[in-house]
N, C-alpha and C positions, 0 to 999 in steps of 0.2 A: 649802458649798452653792453651786450654780451656778444663776443665775436667767436664763432666756431669755425674751425678749419677741418675739412674732411678730405683725406687723401686716400686714393686707392689706385692701383695699377689696372684693375679689371672691374670697374663699376659701370655696367651697361645702363643701369636705371638711375643715373645721377639726377635726373629731373624729378623722379618719384621721391628720392631721398631729400632733395631740396624742398619739395612740397611738404613732406613730413616735418622738416625742420622749420617750416614757415618762412622760407627765404623768398624774397621777391625775385623771381627768375630773371626779370629784365634788368635789375640793378645789382643783385648780390650773388649771382651764380657765375662762376668762371670755369670754363671747361677747356682743357687742353687736349688736343688729339695727338696721334702718334708723331706728327711732324715736330712737336716741341720736345720730344724725348731725346736726351743726350745718348742714351743707350737703347737700341731697338728692343722692343718686347717680342720675345719668341713664344710661340705656343706649341706644345707637344701633347699628343694624346698617347697614353700608354694603355694598351689593352691586353687582355688575356686571350690567347688563341686556342688554348686547350679546351675541348668540349666536355671531357669527362671531369666531374667535380672532384673525384678522389685523386686524380693525377695532378690537379692544380696545386694540391697541398702536400705532395710528396717532397721529401727533402733528401739530399744526398747523404752518403755515408759519413762525410766529415761533420755535417750538421748533427747527425744522429749521435756521433761520438762526443761532440761538444755538449749536447743536451744530457747525455749519460754522465759525463764527468761533472757537470754542474749539479745534477741531481744527487750523485754520490757525495759530492762535497757538501751540499746542503744537509743531507742526512747525517754526515759525520759531524758537522757543526752542531746540529740539534742534539745529537747523542752526547757530545762534549758538554754542552750547556746543561743538559739534564743531569749528567754525571756530576758536574761541578756543583749544581744546586743541591743534589742529594748529599754529596760529600760535605759541603759547607754547613747546610742547615739541618740535615736529618741525622747524619752520623756523628756530628761533633756535639 
């Protein structure tokens, strides 16, 4: 016998999953609603209120500065690696 345990906090179609797993719903399916939860389950919906697509993706000046610093650092690293490769393998 193989025993499978499926757990989910938000599984609304548990009966469909049980049917897919070939579980006898009258004997082998156990469902616990919110009254059995030791910690209540909260639901939150986060939406975007900005209508203009370009404004949704605009970032502040601090983020732009961080992206610039990361880009410059990356290119400095690439330059260093290329220089090291040329020095070690080509010039020597």
